[in-house]
N, C-alpha and C positions, 0 to 999 in steps of 0.2 A: 504494500500500500504506500502511495506517495502523497505527501502533504505539501502544499505550497504556502509559504508565509511571506509577508512583506514587512521589511523594517525600514521605516522612514524617520529620520531625525531632521533637525533644522540647521545644522552646521555644515557648510559646503567644504569639501576637501577634494574629492575625486569626481571625474565626469563619467567613469565607467559604471556599469552595473555588473554584478557578479552573483553567483549562487554558491552557497555552501550546502553540500549534500552530506547528510549524516547517514551512514549505513551501519546497521546493526550486524555484528559478526554472528550473533545467535541465529537469526533467521533470514538475513539478507534484505530485510525491509528497509526502506529509505524515507527520510523526511528532508525537504529542501527549504532553505531560507534564502530569499532573494534580498541582496543588499543593493541599495541605490547608492552608487559611488559618490554622487554629488552631495549626499548627506552623511557620508561615512567619516566621522572624525577619526584620525589616526590615534591608536594606542590608548583610547579611553577604556577604563576597566569594563564597562558594560558592552564593549565590542570585542571581547575575546571569544574564542570558540565555545568555551564553557557557558558563559552568560547568554550568548546568542541561542544556544541549545535550550538551556533552562527557561529562558524567556518565551520560547515557542513550544514548550511542553515536550521537549526531547530529553530523554533521561541519560545523563552522564553522571557517574558517581563522583562524589567529593566529600571529604571529611574536614577539610580546612577552610571551606567557604571560598575557594578560589585564590588562596594565598600562595600556592605553589609549594606547599610543604608536605603534602600527603601522597602524592603521585597517583592517586586513584583516578584522576581525570586523564590518564595517559591514553592517547589515541594514535592511530597510524594515519599519516597523510598519504592517501593513495594517489591524489593528483593535486597540483597547485601549490606545492611547497614554496615556490618563489613568490606567491601572493600573500605570504605571512611574514611577519617580522622575524629576523634571525633569532635563534635561541640565545639566551644569556648564559653565563657560566653557571649560575645556580641551577637552572633548568637542566643543563647538560650533566651536571654532577648528579642530579636526581635520577636521570635516566641511564647512568653508567652501568647499572646492574641489569639492564634490559636484555632480554633474549631477542635475537633477530637483528635487523639492520637499524642501528640507532639513528641513521641519517633520515629515516622516515617517521621516527617517533617524536611526538611533542606532548607537552602537557597542555590540555585544552585551555586551561586558565591563563597560560602564558603566551598563547598564540593569537595574534591580532591580525585579521584579514585587512589588507590595504585597499581592496576594491579593484585590483588590477587584473584578476583572473578568477575563474571558478575553482573551487576547492572541494575535494571529496575526502571525507573523514570516516575512518572505520572505528566504530566504538566496540571495544572488546566485550566478549561475553562475560568474562570474569575480571572485574576491575582490580582485584587483588593480585592478579598475575599480569605483570607488564608484558605486553605483546611480544 
């Protein structure tokens, strides 16, 4: 089942429109959030992948409230990594114990779309096991 949501704010930054597709590892279902690039402020806390998901009823685990300290919101970026801010040292340290390719893993709470391209996010079935 695919859901479409629209996020519109009042502060202009980009002129592009992009989508963030959240795919559940458990059953392959998807939910899509459309971001209007003209109104997408860069790096505001409410515009990270975790808050976008939660604001649109998409479930991603978190225990720290999006502070980047629990790693439960770990996701795999299947497409569009270049459309996110680069990871900072604290996030990279949190993901060091990850299984698989660390270059495609991100903490949803630390990942801010810039509106330049579509992004596809894989949400793990078990948030206690880093992908």
